C-alpha positions as CSV (number, residue, x, y, z in Angstrom):
1,X,-5.1,-5.8,24.3
2,X,-5.4,-5.2,28.0
3,X,-5.3,-2.1,30.2
4,X,-1.7,-1.1,31.2
5,X,-0.6,0.3,34.5
6,X,2.2,2.8,34.9
7,X,4.8,3.8,32.3
8,X,4.9,0.8,30.0
9,X,7.9,1.8,28.0
10,X,10.0,2.7,31.1
11,X,10.1,-1.1,31.7
12,X,10.9,-2.2,28.2
13,X,14.5,-3.1,28.9
14,X,13.3,-5.6,31.6
15,X,11.3,-7.5,29.0
16,X,13.8,-8.8,26.3
17,X,12.2,-9.4,22.9
18,X,10.7,-12.8,22.3
19,X,12.1,-14.7,19.4
20,X,10.1,-17.9,19.5
21,X,6.8,-18.6,17.9
22,X,7.5,-17.0,14.6
23,X,4.5,-15.7,12.7
24,X,4.9,-15.7,9.0
25,X,2.5,-16.3,6.1
26,X,4.2,-16.5,2.7
27,X,0.8,-16.3,0.9
28,X,0.5,-12.7,2.2
29,X,3.9,-11.9,0.6
30,X,2.4,-13.2,-2.6
31,X,-0.6,-11.0,-2.1
32,X,1.8,-8.0,-1.6
33,X,3.3,-8.7,-5.0
34,X,-0.1,-8.9,-6.5
35,X,-0.9,-5.5,-5.0
36,X,2.3,-4.1,-6.4
37,X,1.5,-5.5,-9.9
38,X,-1.9,-3.8,-9.7
39,X,-0.3,-0.4,-9.0
40,X,2.4,-1.1,-11.6
41,X,-0.3,-1.7,-14.3
42,X,-2.1,1.5,-13.3
43,X,1.1,3.6,-13.6
44,X,1.9,1.9,-16.9
45,X,-1.2,3.7,-18.3
46,X,0.6,7.0,-17.9
47,X,3.2,5.9,-20.5
48,X,1.6,3.2,-22.6
49,X,-1.6,5.1,-23.4
50,X,-4.8,3.0,-23.7
51,X,-7.8,4.4,-25.6
52,X,-10.7,4.5,-23.1
53,X,-13.2,4.1,-26.0
54,X,-11.6,1.6,-28.3
55,X,-10.0,-0.4,-25.5
56,X,-12.6,0.2,-22.9
57,X,-12.2,-2.9,-20.8
58,X,-8.4,-2.9,-21.0
59,X,-8.6,0.7,-19.9
60,X,-10.8,-0.2,-17.0
61,X,-8.5,-3.1,-16.0
62,X,-5.7,-0.6,-15.8
63,X,-7.7,1.9,-13.9
64,X,-8.6,-0.6,-11.1
65,X,-4.9,-1.2,-10.6
66,X,-4.9,1.8,-8.2
67,X,-6.9,-0.4,-5.8
68,X,-3.7,-2.4,-5.1
69,X,-3.0,0.4,-2.6
70,X,-6.0,-0.5,-0.4
71,X,-4.8,-4.1,-0.5
72,X,-1.5,-2.9,1.0
73,X,-3.4,-0.9,3.6
74,X,-5.7,-3.8,4.7
75,X,-2.9,-6.4,4.7
76,X,-0.7,-4.1,6.8
77,X,-3.4,-3.4,9.4
78,X,-4.3,-7.1,9.6
79,X,-0.7,-8.2,10.2
80,X,0.1,-5.4,12.7
81,X,-3.1,-6.1,14.7
82,X,-2.3,-9.8,14.7
83,X,1.2,-9.2,15.9
84,X,0.0,-6.8,18.6
85,X,-2.5,-9.4,19.9
86,X,0.3,-12.0,20.0
87,X,2.6,-9.6,21.7
88,X,0.1,-8.9,24.4
89,X,-0.6,-12.6,24.9
90,X,3.1,-13.4,25.2
91,X,4.3,-10.5,27.4
92,X,1.1,-9.3,29.1
93,X,1.0,-5.9,27.4
94,X,1.6,-3.8,24.3
95,X,4.9,-2.1,24.1
96,X,4.2,1.3,22.6
97,X,7.8,2.6,22.1
98,X,8.8,-0.8,20.6
99,X,5.9,-0.5,18.1
100,X,7.1,2.9,16.9
101,X,10.7,1.8,16.7
102,X,9.7,-1.1,14.5
103,X,7.7,1.2,12.2
104,X,10.6,3.7,12.0
105,X,13.2,1.1,11.2
106,X,11.1,-0.6,8.6
107,X,9.6,2.5,6.8
108,X,11.7,5.6,7.4
109,X,15.2,4.8,6.0
110,X,14.2,3.8,2.5
111,X,11.3,6.4,2.4
112,X,13.6,9.3,3.2
113,X,16.4,8.0,1.0
114,X,14.0,7.9,-2.0
115,X,12.2,11.2,-1.4
116,X,15.3,13.3,-0.8
117,X,17.2,11.3,-3.4
118,X,14.6,12.3,-5.9
119,X,14.8,16.0,-4.8
120,X,18.5,15.9,-5.4
121,X,18.1,14.0,-8.7
122,X,15.6,16.7,-9.8
123,X,18.5,19.2,-10.0
124,X,20.0,17.2,-12.8
125,X,17.0,15.4,-14.3
126,X,14.0,17.7,-14.1
127,X,10.7,16.0,-13.5
128,X,12.0,13.3,-11.1
129,X,11.4,15.3,-7.8
130,X,10.3,18.6,-6.4
131,X,12.0,21.8,-5.5
132,X,9.1,23.1,-3.4
133,X,10.3,23.5,0.3
134,X,6.6,23.1,1.4
135,X,6.5,19.7,-0.3
136,X,9.8,18.8,1.5
137,X,8.2,19.8,4.8
138,X,5.0,17.9,4.1
139,X,6.6,14.7,3.1
140,X,9.1,14.9,5.9
141,X,6.3,15.0,8.5
142,X,4.2,12.4,6.6
143,X,1.6,14.8,5.4
144,X,2.4,14.3,1.7
145,X,-1.1,13.2,0.9
146,X,-2.5,16.4,2.2
147,X,0.0,18.4,0.2
148,X,-1.1,16.6,-2.9
149,X,-4.8,17.2,-2.0
150,X,-4.3,20.9,-1.9
151,X,-1.4,21.5,-4.4
152,X,-1.8,18.7,-6.9
153,X,0.4,15.8,-7.9
154,X,4.1,16.5,-7.9
155,X,6.0,14.1,-10.3
156,X,5.5,10.6,-11.3
157,X,8.5,9.3,-9.3
158,X,7.4,11.1,-6.1
159,X,3.6,10.5,-6.2
160,X,3.5,7.0,-4.8
161,X,4.9,8.2,-1.5
162,X,1.6,9.8,-0.6
163,X,0.3,6.4,0.7
164,X,3.2,6.1,3.1
165,X,2.0,9.4,4.7
166,X,-1.5,7.8,5.2
167,X,0.0,4.7,6.8
168,X,2.1,6.6,9.2
169,X,-0.9,8.8,10.2
170,X,-3.0,5.8,11.0
171,X,-0.4,4.1,13.0
172,X,0.2,7.1,15.2
173,X,-2.8,6.1,17.4
174,X,-3.1,2.3,17.2
175,X,-0.5,1.3,19.8
176,X,-1.6,3.9,22.3
177,X,-5.3,2.9,21.9
178,X,-4.3,-0.8,22.1
179,X,-2.1,-0.3,25.2
180,X,-4.4,1.9,27.2
181,X,-7.8,1.1,25.9
182,X,-7.6,-2.6,25.2
183,X,-9.0,-4.6,22.4
184,X,-12.5,-3.2,22.8
185,X,-11.2,0.4,22.3
186,X,-9.4,-0.7,19.1
187,X,-12.6,-2.3,17.9
188,X,-14.6,0.8,18.7
189,X,-12.1,3.1,17.0
190,X,-12.3,1.0,13.9
191,X,-16.1,1.3,13.7
192,X,-15.9,5.0,14.3
193,X,-13.3,5.6,11.6
194,X,-15.4,3.5,9.2
195,X,-18.4,5.8,9.8
196,X,-16.1,8.8,9.3
197,X,-14.8,7.4,6.1
198,X,-18.3,7.0,4.6
199,X,-19.3,10.4,5.9
200,X,-16.4,11.8,3.8
201,X,-17.4,9.6,0.9
202,X,-20.9,11.1,1.0
203,X,-19.5,14.6,1.3
204,X,-17.3,14.2,-1.9
205,X,-20.2,12.5,-3.8
206,X,-22.4,15.5,-2.9
207,X,-19.9,18.1,-4.1
208,X,-18.9,17.0,-7.6
209,X,-16.0,18.8,-9.4
210,X,-14.8,18.7,-13.0
211,X,-11.4,17.0,-12.3
212,X,-9.9,15.3,-9.3
213,X,-11.8,15.8,-6.0
214,X,-9.0,14.7,-3.7
215,X,-11.0,11.8,-2.3
216,X,-8.3,9.3,-3.2
217,X,-5.6,11.1,-1.1
218,X,-7.9,11.9,1.8
219,X,-6.6,10.0,4.8
220,X,-10.1,9.5,6.4
221,X,-11.4,7.7,3.3
222,X,-8.4,5.5,3.1
223,X,-8.6,4.6,6.8
224,X,-11.6,2.3,6.0
225,X,-9.1,-0.3,4.6
226,X,-7.0,-0.2,7.7
227,X,-10.1,-0.6,9.8
228,X,-11.2,-3.5,7.7
229,X,-7.9,-5.2,8.3
230,X,-8.3,-4.7,12.0
231,X,-11.8,-6.1,11.9
232,X,-10.7,-9.1,9.9
233,X,-8.0,-9.8,12.5
234,X,-10.7,-9.6,15.3
235,X,-13.0,-11.9,13.3
236,X,-10.5,-14.6,12.6
237,X,-8.8,-14.4,16.0
238,X,-5.5,-15.9,14.7
239,X,-7.2,-18.6,12.7
240,X,-6.5,-19.3,9.0
241,X,-9.0,-20.0,6.2
242,X,-9.4,-23.4,4.7
243,X,-10.8,-23.3,1.1
244,X,-10.2,-25.3,-2.0
245,X,-8.1,-23.5,-4.6
246,X,-11.1,-23.3,-7.0
247,X,-13.0,-21.4,-4.4
248,X,-10.0,-19.1,-3.7
249,X,-9.6,-18.3,-7.4
250,X,-13.3,-17.7,-7.8
251,X,-13.5,-15.5,-4.8
252,X,-10.4,-13.6,-6.0
253,X,-12.0,-13.1,-9.4
254,X,-15.2,-11.9,-7.7
255,X,-13.1,-9.3,-5.7
256,X,-11.7,-7.9,-8.9
257,X,-15.2,-7.9,-10.4
258,X,-16.3,-5.7,-7.4
259,X,-13.5,-3.2,-8.3
260,X,-14.5,-3.2,-12.0
261,X,-18.1,-2.6,-11.1
262,X,-17.2,0.3,-8.8
263,X,-15.3,2.0,-11.6
264,X,-17.4,1.1,-14.6
265,X,-20.9,1.6,-13.2
266,X,-20.5,3.9,-10.1
267,X,-17.6,6.0,-11.4
268,X,-15.5,5.5,-8.3
269,X,-11.8,5.6,-9.2
270,X,-8.5,7.1,-8.0
271,X,-8.6,10.0,-10.5
272,X,-11.4,12.2,-11.7
273,X,-14.2,10.3,-10.1
274,X,-17.7,11.4,-11.1
275,X,-19.9,9.4,-8.7
276,X,-23.3,10.5,-7.5
277,X,-23.8,10.5,-3.7
278,X,-25.5,7.1,-3.8
279,X,-23.0,5.9,-6.4
280,X,-20.1,7.0,-4.2
281,X,-21.3,5.0,-1.3
282,X,-22.0,1.9,-3.4
283,X,-18.8,2.2,-5.3
284,X,-16.5,2.6,-2.3
285,X,-18.3,-0.3,-0.5
286,X,-17.6,-2.4,-3.6
287,X,-13.9,-1.4,-3.5
288,X,-13.8,-2.3,0.2
289,X,-15.6,-5.6,-0.5
290,X,-13.3,-6.5,-3.3
291,X,-10.3,-5.8,-1.2
292,X,-11.5,-7.9,1.7
293,X,-12.4,-10.7,-0.7
294,X,-8.9,-10.7,-2.3
295,X,-7.3,-10.8,1.2
296,X,-9.6,-13.6,2.5
297,X,-9.1,-15.7,-0.6
298,X,-5.3,-15.4,-0.3
299,X,-5.1,-16.0,3.5
300,X,-4.4,-19.7,4.3
301,X,-3.3,-20.7,0.8
302,X,-1.1,-23.8,1.2
303,X,2.6,-23.2,0.9
304,X,3.0,-25.6,-1.9
305,X,1.2,-23.0,-4.1
306,X,3.5,-20.2,-3.1
307,X,6.9,-20.6,-4.9
308,X,9.9,-19.1,-3.1
309,X,10.6,-16.5,-5.8
310,X,7.0,-15.2,-5.5
311,X,7.2,-14.8,-1.8
312,X,10.5,-13.1,-2.2
313,X,9.1,-10.6,-4.7
314,X,6.4,-9.8,-2.1
315,X,9.1,-9.4,0.6
316,X,10.8,-6.7,-1.5
317,X,7.5,-5.1,-2.5
318,X,8.2,-2.0,-0.4
319,X,11.3,-1.2,-2.5
320,X,9.4,-2.1,-5.7
321,X,6.6,0.3,-4.8
322,X,9.0,3.2,-4.0
323,X,11.3,2.9,-7.1
324,X,9.1,1.7,-9.9
325,X,7.7,5.1,-10.9
326,X,11.2,6.5,-11.2
327,X,12.2,3.6,-13.5
328,X,9.0,4.2,-15.6
329,X,10.2,7.8,-16.0
330,X,13.7,6.9,-17.0
331,X,12.8,4.1,-19.4
332,X,9.8,5.8,-21.1
333,X,10.7,9.5,-20.9
334,X,14.5,9.3,-21.3
335,X,15.6,6.0,-22.8
336,X,12.7,5.4,-25.2
337,X,13.0,8.6,-27.2
338,X,16.7,7.8,-27.6
339,X,16.0,4.4,-29.0
340,X,13.3,5.8,-31.2
341,X,15.8,8.2,-32.8
342,X,18.1,5.2,-33.5
343,X,15.3,2.9,-34.7
344,X,12.6,5.2,-36.2
345,X,10.4,2.1,-37.0
346,X,9.7,1.7,-33.2
347,X,7.0,4.4,-33.3
348,X,4.9,2.2,-35.6
349,X,5.2,-0.8,-33.3
350,X,3.7,0.9,-30.2
351,X,2.4,-2.4,-28.7
352,X,5.8,-4.1,-28.9
353,X,7.6,-1.0,-27.8
354,X,5.3,-0.5,-24.8
355,X,5.4,-4.2,-23.9
356,X,9.2,-4.2,-24.0
357,X,9.3,-1.0,-22.0
358,X,7.1,-2.5,-19.3
359,X,9.2,-5.6,-19.0
360,X,12.3,-3.5,-18.8
361,X,10.8,-1.3,-16.0
362,X,9.7,-4.4,-14.0
363,X,13.1,-6.1,-14.4
364,X,15.1,-3.0,-13.4
365,X,12.7,-2.3,-10.5
366,X,13.1,-5.8,-9.2
367,X,16.9,-5.5,-9.5
368,X,16.9,-2.2,-7.6
369,X,14.5,-3.4,-4.9
370,X,16.6,-6.6,-4.4
371,X,19.8,-4.5,-3.9
372,X,18.0,-2.1,-1.6
373,X,16.6,-5.0,0.5
374,X,19.8,-6.9,0.7
375,X,22.4,-4.1,1.2
376,X,20.4,-1.2,2.7
377,X,17.1,-2.3,4.3
378,X,18.6,-5.5,5.8
379,X,20.7,-3.4,8.3
380,X,17.7,-1.7,9.7
381,X,15.7,-4.9,9.8
382,X,18.4,-6.4,12.0
383,X,18.1,-3.5,14.3
384,X,14.3,-3.9,14.2
385,X,14.6,-7.3,15.8
386,X,15.8,-5.7,19.0
387,X,12.3,-4.3,19.5
388,X,10.4,-7.4,18.3
389,X,8.4,-9.5,20.7
390,X,6.8,-11.8,18.1
391,X,9.2,-12.7,15.3
392,X,7.7,-12.2,11.8
393,X,9.1,-12.4,8.3
394,X,11.4,-9.4,8.7
C-alpha cells in the first residue's frame, strides 16, 4: 500500500474523493444475509429450545449458527482491504483519517443508538439492557467483548454488540500499517496475528473450565478471521472466482460440514467449549476453513443468481444484526406469554408456536432494519461519501 511521506491527512482536502470505478459485489451482500441467518438461528435456540439428545443434529445445526459472526469478520476485512488497495492505486496513498471517518459514519450512529436505547428501555422493560456504568463505559469505548469476558453476558438484546467491539479494535491499526508500512507490513501483521490467535487457542485448550472459557469473545482469537480476509484479498489481487454453480454449492456445503465437525467432534463452539489442546487447534482450523470456503464459493457468483431482494437484505444486515435479539425478547418473552393466556392450547403446539414466533421475529426485524437504513443510516452514508475514494455499495 506504499510508503507515505509527510502528514498524509493534512493534504486530504487537496485530493477530492473519487466517485468513478465503483466496486460492488451483490453476491457478498447475499453472503451477509446468510451470515445473519446463521446468527438468527443460533439465537432462536435461546427461545425455541431444542433437545441436544433427541434432536442432536438439529441442535448442532443451531449451534454452528454462531459461526456466522466469523463470516461477517472475514467478509468485512476482505472488502476493506480490497478498497484500500484500490484507493492506493487511484490516489497514490492510503488516507488514514478518511478511513476512520468512513468507519465512524457507518458503524457508530446505529451502534450507539441501539446500545444506549436499550439502556434506556431497560428502565421500563427490565432485561433489555444494562444499568451497569462499567458496561456503559466498556461498550462506549468498544471494549464490550472484554467486559463480557470478565463479567459475563449482559442481556440477550445487548449481547450481539460484543462483535462490534472486536471489529473496531482490529481496524484501529489497519490504515496506519497500510499507509506507513505498505502492503508487505499488512501481510506480515496478518501472519503474526494468525500465530497469536492459535497461541491463544492452545492456551484455552490447555486450561479447561466447567462453563464458558471466554475464548469466543477474545479479540485475538477472532482476529484470525480478519487476517484470513486480508490474506484472501492478497491472494486474489482483485480477481473474482469462476466456478460452476454445482461446485459453489458443493463447496458451501463442505464449509458448513467443517463447522459441524468442529462442534460435533472437537467440541469447539461459541459457548461452553470442551476441546482438548489438539482438538482446539483442529476445531478452530476447521471453523476458519469453513468460513473461507463459504466466502470463496460465494465470491464471483453471477448476478443472475442474486435477486434484488436478497442483495437488499444483505445491505440492511447491520441493522438486522443489531435489532433482532431485542425482537426475539419482545416476541418470545413478552408477547408469547400473553397469547398463551388467551389461547391455552398454544403450549401443546410448541413447534407451530416456535415457528410462528421465529417468522414474526424475522419479519419485524426486517421491517425495523429497513426503516433504520432508509431514514437513519442513509443520512450518515451520504456523509460517508465525502470521505470515499473508491465508491462501493454504500
